[in-house]
N, C-alpha and C positions, 0 to 999 in steps of 0.2 A: 163202788164209791169212788175209790182211788187206789193206786198201787204204787208203792215203791220198790224197785226191783230189787230187794235184798234178799238171798237166799234164805229159806227158814227151814230150820232141821226139824221135824215132825216124828223121828223114829223115836220109840222109847229105848231108854238107856237100860241097861241092867246096873244096879247101883246096889251091890251088896251092902247091908248093915247101916243103910244110909237113911231109912225111915225113922219115924219119931222113937227116940230113945235109943238108935242105933249105936253100935260101938266104934264104927270107923267112920272116917269122913273122906270124901272125894279127893283124890290128888289134883284133880283137874274140874274146871266147870263142867257142868253136866244139864242136860235137858231131857224131861220127860214129858210126853203127851203127843196128842190129848188123849187124857185119859177119859174114856167112855166115848160115845160118837152122840153127835147131835149138840144141842146148846147147852147141855150139861157138862160138856167137855173143860176140860183145864190143861193148861201147861204148867210145869215145875221147873224152874231154872235154878240150879244150885252153884254156888262159888266153890271153889277149891278150899279145902279148910274149914276152920270154925266160921260160920255166918255170924255177921255182925248186926244184921237187922232184916226186917221182913218189908218186902215192896208189893202191895196187891197193884196191880197193873189193869186199867180199866180202858178198853180201846173204845173208839168213836163207833157211830152206827154205820153199818156197811155191808154187813153180810159175810159171805164166804172169804172174801179177802181180807176184810177188815178183822173178821173174827178169829183169825190166824196171827201168830205173831210177826208175820212177815214186814207189815209195814212200820213196825216198833222194832224190831231185832236189834237195830244198831243201838239203840238207847237201852234195850234191856241188858245187852252186853255189856255195856258200860256199868250199869248197875250191879250187875253179877260180879265184874271185875274189882268193884269197889266193896264188895263184901254183902251184896243182899242176895237172899232166897227171894226170886220174883215169882209170885204166882199170876197167872194170867187166865182169868176165866172167859171163855167163849162167849157165852150168854145169849148168843143167836146165831142161828146158820143163814136167815134172811130176815127181813125187818119184822119184827113182833113189838106189840106195845107193852106186854108184861115180861119184863127182864128181870126183875129181882129173885123171883124164884129160880131161875137156873142160874143166877150169879152166886146166889147162897149155897147152891148145890154144888157147883164148882170149887167153891173156896173151901166148902166143908170138907169134900173129897182130898184137895190137896193138903190142907192143913193137918189132915189126918195121916198123912204120909210123911210129913217132915216134922222135927221138933222146933217149933217155933215159940214155945213157951220162953216169956221173959225176953224176948227179941223187941227192941223198938219198932214200931208198926207206922210205914206210910202208905196211905192210899192215893195213888196218882192216877188222874183220870183225863182223857182228852176229849174234847165235844161232849157228845151224849154221855162218854164215861165220865166227864168232868163233874156232871150234876151226878151220876150214878155213884161217884165215890164218895161225894158228901151224902148221899141218900145211904149208902152202906154204912158209913160212920154213924148212922143214926140208929140201924136196926142190929149192928154186929154184936151188940153186948147181950141183946135179949137172945140172940141166935146161937150164942155161946162161941162165937167166931172171933179171930184177932181183931181186937179195936184199935182203931187208928190213933196215935199220938198226934199225927200231922196229916194234912189232906192237901194235896196239890191239884188245883182245879184249873186245866188249861185250855183255854178259848171256850168256856163252858156254853151249853144251853140250858135253859131253867130248869128241865126236868129230866132225868135219866129214865126211872120207871114211869112211863106214860099211861099206863092201863088205871092206875089209882094215884092219888097224891100220898108221898111219904110225908109223915110227921117227923120234922126236923128236931122236935123239942128234946128226944132222948140223946142228942149229941152231949158228950161230956163237955162241960163249960171250959176246960183247960185245953181243949184240942186247937191246935194251930190249923186255920184254914188259909192257904196261900192261893189266891186267884190271879192267874197269869193270862193277859190277853195280849194278841197280837195287834198291833197298831194298825195293820192294813187288812183287817178281818172285820168286815163291815157288820157283823152279827155279833162278835164275841162282847162288846160294850153291853150291848142290849141284854144278851144272855147273863152276864155278870150283874147286871142290875136287877133283873127278875130274880136270880137266885140269892142275891144279897137281900132282897125283900122277902123272900121267904125265910130266911135267917132272922131278918129283924122281926118279923111276925111271932117267932118263938122265943124272943128275947135272947138269942145268942150274943155273947159279949162282944161288942164290936170291937175292943182292943185285941181280940183272938184272930181278927180278920185282917189279911194283908192283902194290898192289891198292887200288881205290877205290870209293867208293860215292855213286851218284847219289841225291839225297835228295829226297823231296817236300815240297810247301809248300801253302798254302792254296789256291792255284789250280791245282796241279799234281801230278799223280800219277807218279811214277817207277816205273813197272811195266814189263813185258815189252816192251809196245809202244812204250813213251815215246820211244826213240830214233828212232822213225819221225816224230815229231811236230817242230815247228819254232817253237814258241812261243818267247818269250824264257827261260820257265823250261827249257825242253828245251834251247836252244840253250846255256845255261849250265852244265847237267848233263852234256851230252855233246860238244858241239861244242868248249867252251872248253878242256877237258882235252886234246884231240887237238890242237888249236892250239898249246898249250903244249909237246906232245910233239913235233910237226913244227918249233917253234922251235928246239928242242933238238938235232935231228939236221941242221939245216940253217940258213942264214942267212935273216932276214925281210927 
């Protein structure tokens, strides 16, 4: 689909005592993954010391390149530096309509290896992953997985799971849903409207939904691919709103 040439670490690091209930904490940020092969794979990024929050990062559709953390690695590293454990489910190797099952499998595997109990949870998604993040929020509780306190949906399409319609009515009504659209993405507004319609259909509280627009400037084009970039303008357009949302749901 698209490639940002950012090095990606995929080696599994030895993490003594850092699993759920472990007695020691890493002195430096660490990365583990992909755990298992195929669509059920997942990466775990841990911060140094005591984590402050959990971020579950849902990539966009794109097969082998998009399904590794390469395109989003600078953003992931930023989140880790600010204290997030980041879980990055692979959910696909090539295009597949049904992605919720491997998404759940990956998150279950990762959350069983780290102590994320009582951490504030953000589901952060881009493009197809932007809709998948919302859909995950609706199924997480029934699957006994970390339930998002907030969801950031960036340049969304209407549906993440495309094999069947995910019922959004189980979303907790106090969940904050922030929808961020790039002003020069020709499809983001339509995707956001259709996603909003899904939320309206299940009577999700309108005052829990926030809409934002990432703006272009003389040196930066806020298009569909812009969230994959890490320039100062891209960071201000996408990372800063997410940081504010994270600060809102948990201490900094």
